C-alpha positions in Angstrom: 22.6 131.7 228.1 21.9 132.8 224.5 25.2 134.5 224.1 27.0 131.2 225.3 25.1 129.3 222.9 26.0 131.5 220.1 29.8 131.4 220.8 29.6 127.6 221.1 27.8 127.4 217.7 30.3 129.6 216.1 33.4 127.8 217.6 31.9 124.4 216.6 31.4 125.6 213.0 35.1 126.6 213.0 36.3 123.4 214.3 34.1 121.5 211.8 35.6 123.6 209.0 39.2 122.8 210.4 38.5 118.9 210.2 36.5 119.3 206.8 39.6 121.0 205.2 41.6 117.9 206.1 40.1 115.9 203.5 40.0 118.8 201.0 43.8 119.0 201.5 44.2 115.3 200.8 42.4 114.9 197.6 45.0 117.2 195.8 48.0 114.8 197.0 50.0 112.5 195.2 51.0 109.6 197.8 54.3 107.7 197.7 53.9 104.4 199.7 57.0 102.9 201.1 58.1 100.2 203.4 60.5 101.9 206.0 62.7 98.6 206.1 63.2 98.6 202.4 63.2 102.0 200.9 66.5 103.6 202.1 69.1 103.2 204.7 70.8 106.0 206.8 73.4 107.6 204.7 76.8 106.1 205.0 75.3 102.8 206.1 77.1 99.8 204.4 74.4 97.6 203.0 75.7 94.5 204.5 74.7 91.8 201.9 71.8 91.1 199.6 68.4 92.1 200.6 66.7 89.5 203.1 63.2 89.3 202.2 62.1 87.7 205.3 64.0 89.6 207.7 65.4 93.2 208.7 67.6 95.2 206.1 68.1 98.5 208.1 66.0 100.8 206.2 65.4 103.9 208.4 63.6 107.2 208.8 66.9 108.8 208.5 67.1 107.1 205.1 63.8 108.4 204.1 64.6 111.9 205.1 67.7 111.7 202.8 65.7 110.9 199.8 62.9 113.3 200.3 64.3 115.5 197.2 64.3 112.2 195.2 60.5 112.0 196.0 59.8 115.6 195.4 61.6 115.4 191.9 59.1 112.6 191.3 56.2 115.0 191.8 55.1 113.2 195.2 53.6 115.5 197.8 52.8 112.9 200.5 54.4 109.8 201.9 52.7 106.7 203.6 55.0 105.0 205.9 54.6 101.8 207.5 53.8 101.3 211.2 56.3 102.5 213.9 55.5 100.6 217.3 58.0 98.1 218.8 57.6 94.9 216.9 57.7 91.2 218.3 61.3 89.8 218.8 62.6 87.2 216.5 61.2 85.1 213.8 57.8 83.5 213.4 57.1 81.0 210.7 60.2 82.2 209.1 59.7 85.8 209.1 60.2 89.0 211.4 58.3 92.1 212.0 60.4 94.2 209.5 57.2 95.5 207.9 55.8 97.0 211.2 52.6 95.0 211.3 53.4 92.9 214.3 53.2 95.0 217.2 54.7 94.0 220.6 53.9 96.9 222.6 51.0 99.5 222.4 51.0 100.6 226.1 53.6 103.3 225.1 54.4 105.6 222.2 58.1 103.9 221.8 59.0 103.3 218.2 60.9 100.1 217.0 64.7 101.1 217.3 65.2 99.2 214.0 63.8 102.2 212.1 65.6 104.8 214.1 65.1 107.0 217.1 62.1 109.1 218.0 64.0 112.3 217.0 64.7 110.7 213.6 61.0 110.2 212.9 60.3 114.0 214.1 62.9 115.1 211.7 61.4 113.3 208.9 57.9 114.5 209.5 59.3 118.3 210.0 61.6 118.1 207.1 59.0 116.7 204.7 56.6 119.4 205.9 59.2 122.0 204.8 59.6 120.5 201.5 55.8 120.5 201.1 55.4 116.7 201.6 52.7 115.5 204.0 53.3 112.4 206.1 50.7 109.6 206.4 51.3 106.8 209.3 50.1 103.4 208.6 48.1 102.2 212.0 47.0 98.7 213.0 43.9 98.2 215.3 42.9 94.8 214.5 45.8 92.4 215.9 49.1 92.4 217.3 52.2 90.4 216.7 52.7 86.6 217.3 53.2 85.7 220.9 55.4 83.0 222.3 53.1 82.3 225.3 49.5 80.9 225.3 48.7 83.8 227.8 50.0 86.7 225.8 52.5 87.5 228.5 55.0 88.9 226.1 52.4 91.5 224.4 51.8 94.8 226.3 49.2 95.7 227.4 47.1 93.0 225.9 48.8 90.4 228.1 45.6 88.4 228.8 43.6 85.7 226.6 40.3 87.7 227.3 41.8 90.5 225.5 41.4 88.5 222.3 38.6 86.9 220.3 38.0 83.3 221.2 38.4 80.5 218.6 34.9 80.3 217.3 33.4 77.6 215.3 34.0 78.2 211.6 37.7 79.3 212.3 40.1 76.9 210.7 42.4 74.7 212.9 44.8 77.4 213.5 41.8 79.7 214.5 42.5 81.7 211.1 39.8 82.8 208.7 39.1 80.2 206.4 39.0 80.9 202.7 35.4 80.1 202.4 34.6 83.2 204.4 36.0 85.5 201.7 34.6 83.4 198.7 30.9 83.4 200.1 28.6 85.8 198.7 28.1 88.1 200.8 31.3 87.5 202.7 30.9 85.8 206.2 31.8 88.9 208.1 31.5 87.1 211.6 34.4 84.9 210.7 36.3 87.7 209.1 36.1 89.8 212.2 36.6 87.2 214.8 39.1 84.7 213.3 42.6 85.2 213.2 44.2 87.0 210.0 47.0 84.6 209.1 47.2 83.3 212.6 47.9 86.7 214.1 46.2 87.3 217.6 43.1 89.0 217.2 42.0 91.7 219.5 38.5 92.0 220.8 37.5 95.5 220.5 34.3 95.0 222.3 36.3 94.5 225.5 36.3 97.9 227.1 40.0 97.6 228.2 41.1 96.7 224.7 39.1 99.5 223.2 40.3 102.1 225.6 44.1 101.2 225.2 43.9 101.3 221.3 42.3 104.6 221.2 44.5 105.8 223.9 47.7 104.6 222.0 46.3 106.3 218.9 45.7 109.7 220.7 49.3 109.7 222.5 50.9 108.7 219.3 49.5 111.6 217.2 49.9 114.1 220.0 53.7 113.1 220.2 54.3 113.0 216.4 52.5 115.4 214.3 51.2 113.1 211.2 48.9 114.5 208.6 46.9 111.5 208.0 46.4 107.9 208.7 46.2 105.0 206.7 44.2 102.2 208.7 45.1 98.5 208.3 42.7 95.5 208.1 39.5 97.8 208.3 37.1 95.0 207.2 38.4 92.8 210.0 37.0 95.0 212.8 33.4 96.2 213.5 32.3 99.6 211.9 31.4 101.3 215.3 34.9 101.0 216.7 36.4 102.6 213.5 34.0 105.6 214.1 35.8 106.1 217.3 39.0 105.6 215.9 38.4 108.3 213.1 37.0 110.6 215.8 40.0 110.2 218.4 42.6 110.5 215.3 41.2 113.9 214.1 43.2 113.3 211.0 42.2 112.0 207.5 41.8 108.2 207.5 42.3 106.0 204.4 41.1 102.6 205.1 42.2 99.2 203.7 39.2 97.2 202.8 40.4 94.3 200.8 37.3 93.8 198.7 36.9 93.9 194.8 33.1 94.9 195.2 32.4 98.6 195.5 28.9 97.9 197.2 31.0 96.5 200.3 32.7 99.8 200.9 29.4 101.9 201.3 29.2 101.0 205.2 32.8 102.3 205.8 32.6 105.6 204.1 29.0 106.8 204.2 26.6 108.2 207.1 26.7 111.3 209.3 29.7 109.8 210.9 31.7 107.6 208.6 34.2 105.2 210.0 36.7 106.2 207.3 37.1 109.3 205.4 38.0 107.1 202.4 39.4 103.7 201.5 42.1 102.4 199.2 40.3 101.4 195.8 40.8 97.7 195.6 37.7 97.4 193.3 39.4 99.8 190.7 42.9 98.0 191.2 41.4 94.7 190.3 39.8 96.1 187.2 43.2 97.9 186.2 45.0 94.5 186.7 42.5 92.9 184.5 43.0 95.7 181.9 46.7 96.4 181.7 48.2 93.2 183.3 46.0 90.5 181.7 44.9 92.6 178.7 41.2 92.0 179.0 38.6 94.3 177.5 39.0 97.9 178.6 35.1 98.2 178.9 35.2 96.8 182.2 37.1 99.9 183.4 33.9 102.0 182.6 31.7 99.5 184.3 33.8 99.8 187.5 34.2 103.7 187.4 30.1 104.1 186.7 29.5 101.7 189.8 31.8 103.8 192.2 30.2 107.0 191.4 26.9 105.7 191.8 27.4 103.8 194.8 30.1 105.8 196.8 29.3 109.4 195.5 31.8 111.7 193.8 33.0 113.2 197.1 34.4 109.7 198.4 35.7 108.7 194.9 37.8 112.1 194.9 39.7 110.9 197.8 40.0 107.2 197.2 43.5 105.9 197.0 44.1 104.7 193.5 46.9 102.1 192.9 48.5 99.4 190.5 50.4 97.6 193.2 51.5 97.5 196.7 52.8 95.2 199.7 49.8 93.1 199.4 49.6 92.3 195.9 52.2 91.5 193.2 54.3 94.2 191.4 52.8 95.4 188.1 56.2 94.4 186.3 56.4 90.9 188.1 53.3 90.0 186.5 53.5 91.9 183.1 57.1 92.9 182.0 55.8 95.3 179.1 56.8 98.7 180.5 54.1 100.3 178.0 51.5 98.7 179.7 53.0 99.9 183.1 53.2 103.5 181.9 49.6 103.2 180.4 48.3 102.2 184.0 50.3 104.7 185.8 48.8 107.4 183.4 45.3 106.3 184.1 45.8 106.5 187.8 47.8 109.7 187.9 45.2 111.8 186.2 42.0 110.1 187.2 39.8 111.5 189.9 41.0 110.2 193.4 44.5 110.0 195.1 47.4 108.4 193.0 49.2 106.1 195.3 52.6 105.2 193.9 54.4 102.1 195.5 58.2 102.4 196.2 60.2 100.9 193.3 57.6 101.7 190.6 59.7 104.6 189.6 62.9 102.4 189.1 61.0 100.0 187.1 61.4 97.4 190.0 60.5 93.7 189.5 61.9 91.9 192.3 62.0 88.5 193.2 59.2 85.9 193.0 58.8 85.8 196.8 55.9 88.2 197.8 55.2 88.6 194.2 58.4 91.1 194.0 56.8 93.8 196.1 59.2 93.8 199.3 62.7 94.1 197.8 65.2 96.6 199.0 65.1 99.7 196.9 68.9 100.7 197.3 69.8 97.5 195.3 67.9 98.8 192.3 68.9 102.4 192.8 67.1 105.7 192.7 67.4 106.6 188.9 65.5 109.6 187.9 66.2 109.4 184.1 64.5 106.1 183.3 61.2 106.5 181.2 58.7 105.5 184.0 60.3 107.9 186.5 60.0 110.7 184.0 56.3 109.7 183.2 55.4 109.6 187.0 57.2 113.1 187.5 55.7 114.9 184.3 52.4 113.9 185.0 52.2 114.3 188.8 53.3 117.7 188.3 50.9 118.4 185.7 48.2 117.0 187.7 49.3 119.5 190.5 49.9 122.6 188.5 46.8 122.3 186.6 44.7 121.3 189.8 43.1 118.3 188.2 41.3 117.3 191.0 38.9 120.2 190.6 38.0 119.3 187.1 35.4 116.5 186.5 36.4 113.0 185.1 34.3 111.9 182.1 34.7 108.6 180.4 34.4 109.4 176.6 35.3 106.0 175.1 35.8 102.4 176.1 36.8 99.6 173.7 38.5 96.4 174.0 41.9 98.2 173.7 41.1 101.9 174.2 40.0 103.8 177.1 39.7 107.8 176.9 38.6 110.0 179.5 38.7 113.8 180.2 39.4 116.1 183.1 37.5 119.2 182.3 37.3 120.9 179.1 41.1 121.1 178.2 42.6 117.8 179.1 42.1 114.2 177.5 43.7 111.2 178.7 44.0 108.3 176.1 45.2 104.9 177.3 45.6 101.4 175.4 46.6 98.0 176.6 47.8 97.0 173.1 51.3 96.7 174.7 54.7 98.0 173.1 54.4 96.1 169.9 51.0 97.5 169.0 50.2 100.7 166.7 46.3 101.0 167.4 44.2 103.9 166.8 41.8 105.2 169.5 38.6 107.2 168.3 36.6 109.6 170.3 33.6 111.9 169.9 34.3 115.1 171.9 31.4 116.6 173.8 30.3 120.1 173.1 31.9 121.3 176.3 35.6 120.3 175.2 37.7 123.3 174.2 40.8 120.9 173.5 40.3 121.3 169.5 39.0 124.8 169.5 42.2 126.0 167.7 42.8 122.8 165.7 45.6 119.9 165.8 48.4 122.4 165.8 47.4 123.9 169.1 47.3 120.5 171.0 50.1 119.6 173.4 51.2 116.1 173.6 52.4 116.0 177.3 54.2 112.7 177.4 55.7 113.1 173.8 56.5 116.8 174.8 55.5 117.7 171.5 52.9 120.4 170.0 50.7 119.9 167.0 51.5 119.0 163.7 51.2 115.5 164.6 50.0 112.9 161.9 48.7 110.7 164.8 45.9 113.0 165.4 43.1 113.5 162.9 40.1 116.0 163.7 36.9 116.0 162.0 35.3 119.2 163.2 31.7 118.7 161.7 31.5 115.2 163.8 33.5 116.6 166.7 35.5 113.3 166.2 39.1 112.8 167.1 41.2 109.9 166.0 44.5 109.3 168.1 47.3 107.0 166.8 49.1 105.1 169.7 52.4 104.4 168.5 54.2 101.7 170.3 51.3 101.2 172.7 52.4 104.2 174.6 49.7 106.5 176.5 49.0 109.9 175.3 47.8 113.0 177.2 46.4 115.9 175.2 46.0 119.3 176.5 45.5 123.1 175.4 48.0 123.8 177.9 51.9 123.4 177.2 54.1 121.6 179.4 57.9 121.2 179.0 60.6 120.2 181.5 61.4 124.0 182.5 57.7 124.7 183.1 57.1 121.4 185.0 60.0 122.4 187.4 58.7 125.8 188.0 55.2 124.5 188.5 56.4 121.8 190.8 58.5 124.5 193.0 55.4 126.7 192.9 53.2 123.8 194.1 55.4 122.6 196.7 55.8 126.0 198.3 52.0 126.5 198.2 51.2 123.1 199.6 53.5 123.7 202.5 50.4 125.5 204.2 47.8 122.9 203.6 50.2 120.3 204.7 50.6 122.2 208.0 46.9 123.0 208.4 45.9 119.3 207.9 48.6 118.1 210.2 47.5 120.5 213.0 44.0 119.9 212.4 44.0 117.7 215.6 45.7 120.4 217.6 43.5 123.3 216.4 40.2 121.4 217.0 41.4 120.5 220.6 42.0 124.2 221.2 38.8 125.4 219.9 37.1 122.8 221.9 38.7 124.0 225.1 37.9 127.4 224.2 34.3 126.6 223.7 34.0 125.1 227.0 35.9 128.3 228.8 33.2 130.8 226.8 30.5 128.5 228.1 31.6 128.4 231.7 32.3 132.2 231.5 28.9 133.3 230.1 26.5 130.9 231.9 
């Protein structure tokens, strides 16, 4: 008996280690988020006219596979793709399910043929992994697509009214979530969880059949397609207990979408012995970044937000939060603010800060898009995959620097926050200086370096400006050693990244190649965490039976 227990404890420890390594593998990633239908078409496909913003445009998994080298050149080490299930037929309220969030069939692991075949999807995952790129699947457990039947007869397997929440008092006339549910403090969680999100049929996860079918679909999908992680949609619209089961069944790193600008509301999803999500998208930081870089408000609020996140959520959670400046649910940065200097400042901030940077498709091409949907769902092939523009080069240079210097292992420390300057360090050798002055400005930032900083140990001439690709002898840097104070000129409102380590285009290419080669193993280990843990569990059971 004691021998059996000892074996079980050892195996349990091994299993826990495998699953814990998943989060560690993800915190080092730079994620590229794309809408499959809008990113790239299968090579050889004729576009077939202008991008239709409310309809299908034939973006495919084969198209993504053909652009993996483009993403690798940008410094991306992971891709997040939109949901894969078969979508509802035709149009509803003038739109189709091109985005993947309107599932029709969750009884099987069939994929929507608009995106390609099952083999196309498997090829994408396998090819990405060979290139050192992990793959994250967007999954939905809150709702299904619109139905043409009051009995939901066209939705599988949830084809009965009792599978859905009833229209309770407080929902609006379409049984949807009323605006006041979001505006109240605290938010009305009952209405948010039980009313419909934008009139979409709201699944009732407290019904055993619904719960079992959703978890079964997730388990079967991940067995069939070896994804490395999960982005979980509409997390705040479902009870926390269900998501705890979801995360257990998935056995993958889960990044939840909790669309709320208050960091305190995220606590219940990411803390505790069995958190509902491993981490969440950083909407509180998004709103602060938008205020600062889009609307040019005082940069002190970034320091306030950052301090709140570390205090409320803890460093471990912050290190895996998804930091972003735009996505499919909010307007593109350049649609709101056309100044590309401000865009590059915002990108510099998230690419080198604590947490996982999430770059939205089209940002590297400086896409603005149409007014519809905030310009955030246009077809990238119309803009092109230009690798020579300044924004692509900024992303590539900083993403590769982050990877090659393992910045996620270095602490982030805010050193200065003024109305138009924000300075933070990553460890003793890297200083990140951002401004919201804009391209017409020429302001100066001033910061007192802590005693732990080694950046100026050899004077100005030894400091490397990573974005300017220059070394020292820069009149824009003035060092006062007795006060340990550094003043930094910000020409044209551009961000500056100062380091004691050099980075040239050649060295970046070499470091990117080395990183992609070394990251292939973590990607594989993270992806196979569920498989390995299953084998270990079975082995534990076998040992117990043998020795008892």
